[in-house]
Structures are given as C-alpha cells and as structure tokens.
N, C-alpha and C positions, 0 to 999 in steps of 0.2 A: 503494500498499500503506499500510495507518494503521501506522506502526512501532508506537504504542506498544500495539495491538491485536495487531500479529504475536509482540510479545514477552510478552505477557500468553499468546496461544495456545501460546507454543513451551512457558514455565515449567509452566503446566498440562500438557501433553504428557507433558514429562519426570517429573514428580511423580504422575500419574494412570499411567503407562505405555501408556496409547491414544489414539488419538484420537477414538472413541467417547465414554469420559469424559471426556477434555477439553470436548469437543464440548456434553456435556451440561454440565458446570458453568458453559462460558461462555455456555449457551444458545444456539449458535450450531449449524450445519449441519454434520454431520460433512464436509462437501466443501469448505465455506467455512474451517476451519480448517485443511486438509490445503492448500489455496492460499495459506495466510496463512505457514506455513510455508517454503513451496517458493518463494515472496516473498523471505522472510527471508535464506533459503541463497542468493539470487541477489544480491540486494543486500549481503549479507556475502564474497560470493565465497569459501564453505567449507560443505563440508556438517555440518550439526549432527547429526542423526539419523540412524541405523542402523533399517531398516524391515523387518520380516519376517511372514509371514504370520500370527507367533504374539504378537509381540511389539516394542516400538518402545523404543530403549535411544539414552543420547546419545554420540555419539562423544568423542574427546580434545577436538578443539574444542568440539562442544557442550558437555560438561562445565563446561571453563572460560567458556565464554557464559553459562549456567546459573546460575554461582556470579556473577556481577557482574551479570546480570539480576536476580534473583532478590535481589540484596544495594540495586539501586536502586529497585525494588521496593517493600522495606518502610524504604528512607530516604522515599521517596513518600508511602507512608502513614503513617507518621511524621510528617511536614511537614503534613499534610491535617489529621492530627489534632490537631495542635497549637495548631492555626490555631482550632478551636472548642471542642470539648467534650473534648479528652482528658485535662485536669485532672482531668476525673470519668471516663475512659473511657478510660484508654491502649490502642495499638493496635498490632500487628505481631509478629514473631519477635524474641525474645529468646535468644541464647546465653550460657551460663551454666557455666562450670567448678567443682565442688564438689569439697571434698577426701571422701575415701573415707569417714570414720569420720562425721564432719557431716554428710554429706550423704545418706548410709545414714539413720545415726542420727534424726538433727534435724529437715533441711529436708523432705526427700523426705516422710516420712508426714505433715507439716504442710500441704507444696500445697495440697490439698484447699480450704482457707480464701483461699486468692491466686486460686486458678482461680475461685472461685465470686464473687469479687469483681470479679476483671478478665478475664471470660470472654473477651476478644478479643485476650490478648497469647498468642503459641503460644511457648511452652519448645522449647529444643533443648539438653538439660544434658551436657556431659560430665562424667563423674566421673574424677578421677585426681588425684594427688599431684604432679604433673610442670609443670616451671616452664611457662606458656603465653604465646606470644606473641600479643597482642589485635590489634594491626593484624592481620599478614599471617595468622592462623586466624580473622579476623573474630567474634572473641568479644566480648561487648559488657561482662563482669563477671567476677571468680573472687572466688570465697570462700578464705579461706586463713587459717590460725593460725602464729602465730609471726611473725618478722621479714618482710615484705614485700623482696626481695633487688634488685626493680626501683625504684629512687627516683625514676621517671619517670612514674609510673603515679598518678591519683589515689586515696587511701586512706581509707575511712574506716572508722573503728573500731567494730563492730558490737557486738560484745562480749568476753567472755574464756571459759575454759574451765578447769576447773580439774582435777587428779589428786589420785590417792591410792592408800595401798600397800596391798594385799592378795591374797589367796589360797586356796584351801577348805579347807573345816574338816579335811579331812583331810590336807593338806599341815602345817596349824600343830600337829597331833596328833601327827605324824612328828616336825616339825624344833624344835616349840617356839615361842612368842611372843614378837617382840625387846621388850624394854623400852627399848632406846636405838636410833637409828637405826644405829651402828656395829655392834651384833651382827648384821647381815644381811651382813657382811663376810665373816662364820664362821661354818662350818655350814649355808648356807642356799644357795639355787638364785636367782638374781635374774635375771627376764626381761629386756634391754634393747630398747628401739628403736632402731634405727638408722639415722640422716641416709641418704637416698639421693641428697641432694647430695656429702656430704664422706665417707659410708661409717663415719661415727665415729658412737657410743651418744653420745644424749641422756644428759644430765649429771641423776640425781635427785639434788636439793640439797632438803633441807627444815632448815625452823628452827621454833625454840620460843622464845621472847624473844628472848633478844640471842645466843643459841646458833643457828650454822648448819653445817649438818653434809652434807658430798657423799658419800652411798654409794659406795664402791670395788671391791664385787663384783667382782672381772676376770672367774669362774667362775661361768658358767650359759649360757642360751640366748639369742639373739636375733633379729630379722625388721626387715625396715623398714617391717612396716604395723602400728600399734597394734591393729587388731582379732584380726592373726594372734598379737600377743602375747597380748591377752587370750584367745584361745581355746585358747593353751598353758598357762595358769596355770588355766584353767577344767578342764583336764586334769588337774590334781594336778601339772606339770611347776615349779611355781615362786612366786614372787612379782614380781607385776606392778605396776607403778606404772601404773595405769588412768586412760584419761580416766572422769570420773565419768558422763557422760551414756551412754556406751558401757557402764558398768559397772553402773548402778542397777537395773536391771532381777534381772541375775545376784545382790546385796545383796539386794534385797527378800524373791528366796525363798531366800535361804540361801546357793546354790551359791560364792558367796563373803563372804569376812568380813575388813574391817579392821584393818589394826594402826596404832599410835603416832598415833592418831586429833589429839594433841597438836601434831604435827607437821606442817605445813603448808609445800607448797612454791607458789611464787611463781605465779601465775594467768598462763596466755597470754593474748596479746590476740588476737582475732581481727579481721579486718579483711575490705571487703569493696572491689576496687580496679577500676577502672575509667578507660579512656581519658581523658587530661585537656583533652579540649575545652571548647570556650567553652560551649559549650551541653549540658549532660545531658539527654540524653533523656527521658522523662515516664515511660517505662516501666522505663528503668535506674531513675530516682529511687523509683518506687511500692515496686521489689523490695526495692531498699537498705533502706529505707524498713520497708518488711517485716520483713524481716529481723532489725531492730535492735529490733522490738516482740516478736518470736518469742524472742529471746535474751532478753530483758529480762523477759518472761514464765514461761521455762522454769525449775523450781525446780533441776536438776539442772544447769544452768550460770550461771556469776556475773556477777550482773549487771555492764553496761560504765560508768564514770563518764564516758568521752570519747563524746557526740557527734556534735561538730563535723567538717567533712572538713575531711580535711589534706591538701593536694596540696607535694609537692616536686621542684620540675624538675630533671632530668638530660638528658646526652645520651647515656645509654644505651640500646640497644633496649626496646621496650618488652614486657617480659616478666616475669610472675608466679611467684614459687614461696617455699615455707615450708617449717617441719617436717613439711607434710605431715597436720595432724590433719585 
C-alpha cells in the first residue's frame, strides 16, 4: 500500500462524502480508492469510515485521523511551495480568526482582492471575539484589537481604529447636544460596550488639549458586542461610542450624527497574532502584509505608525484575546 496515496484518498472521501467523487478528484477507479481505504484501516487497526448506501462519514477515530492527516498535507504543500515559487504564489489552507466588527465590516468585504492575487490559498475563517488557542485549534493567525493578553504570541500591529460619540438626529432633538463630555452624565442615555472577559464596560475617555475626561454615566444600556451597541443607537435608544468604520455609512446617510468632535479618544491598536515559530509560513506573511496595506488604505481607519513585528516570549499557553473589535 502507498501510505501517502491512501492518506490522500481518505482525505478526499471525507471531504467529498462519497467514494465516487473522491475517485474523480484523484483520477482513480472507485475500486482503487476503496482498496486504499481498506488497506489504510487495516494498517491502522481501526475503522475510519462509516459506510451506507447513501453516504460515507468519518468515525470518531476517522475524524481525529483526518485532522492530523489534513494538517500534514497542508504542511507538505507549504514546504513544497516554499522551495520554489511560493514567494510569488503561496498555497495551502489558512485558518484565520477575525473579530466580528472588523471581520464583517472591513476585512471580508475586501477579501476578493486578496483571493484574486493568491488563488491557491484556501481560507477557513472563524468569526469570534473569544480567546483562541492557536496550537490546539490549528489556527494560523488571529486578528484582534486592543491588548493581546497572551504574550507568548508573535504580534504585528497592522493598524489602529478610532471611536466617535454619536446618536440619531431624533435623539439629539429630544435630549439636546452636549457641549462638554460631562454633559453626557446627566439627562442622557449612554450605550456601553462590556468586555466579555471581565464583564465590565470599556471606559469612554476623551481628550481635548490637556483636558482628559472619562464619561461616568452609569444609567444606560450595554452589550458585549460593538455592533449590538451601534444597532441600539440607530434605534434611537442612546449615545454610542462607536467604531468609526462601523458607523461611517450611517453617518454618511444621516442616520447618525456625531457630537463633541473636538474631543478625541485614544486610537485602539489592531494586531495580527500568530505562533512564534522560527519560520513564518509564506501564506501567513502575505496575508498579514495584505491586512496592513488594507488598514493603511482605509480612510475610516487610522493608519498605524508601527509596522515592525513584535515578539514577546512567555511561558503561558498560546491564546489570543482582546477587547473584541
């Protein structure tokens, strides 16, 4: 038995769900694919597939074997590519976890340009704001805004994002516009974003010249999701400290209006974090380079002044978390 060919056949059967499609993809007779799987199961001493007249599915052992086998094939593909034309045409599967607002509003809408340039990279995206264990979950790269809690990761700052205070015109008509940040503490509803990790609201701190003010309004609405807070503000429920890139279209069409424009908050850094291996794969490098260029060219996102990679060693598990932007 050719173990390498048998492994390829098994992967194709799991992904296609049938021996027939797997055989077509491998350009082999269906009987040859079946013999390879039987030989592989005999060699491993375990059943890898559940077979019925309608479909084929992996057993528990088969699912575990598939994940490791697929990773080995991806690593082999990356190795082969890096030896020749990978610098100009990287290939292989890339697992990326994106924060919900940035992923949905900025990164995924721009992805066609990257796919057109690197068609041989296969993406598998997770969209979440949770801490991610890169090693255990076989994730190649995570994008997070705010502090990276796990300093065992290599993290490159790819940009920053801004926040602005805004609400609907109807809300301002009813409650009046503040002339100073402290005015928001009386007679206004402030919608706060709560950190999932601590269950505490993120502070709203704005500055003008040397004066720095934290809005202390404790009577309002809250959510652990930035987009939910923006949605509540669009419904006329209160003032939101919105992410600029999420609010820009609503501002342009007049659904939201900003206040206290002379008062600015500190920009939030955005990082791409990855496993601190001695060799960064080409597919990860070109994706992170593309992200940095995307942020630099987006008018609704502040440009980053820090482009160099930053690696901080640590003994802690390989997990990435942030404020969830």
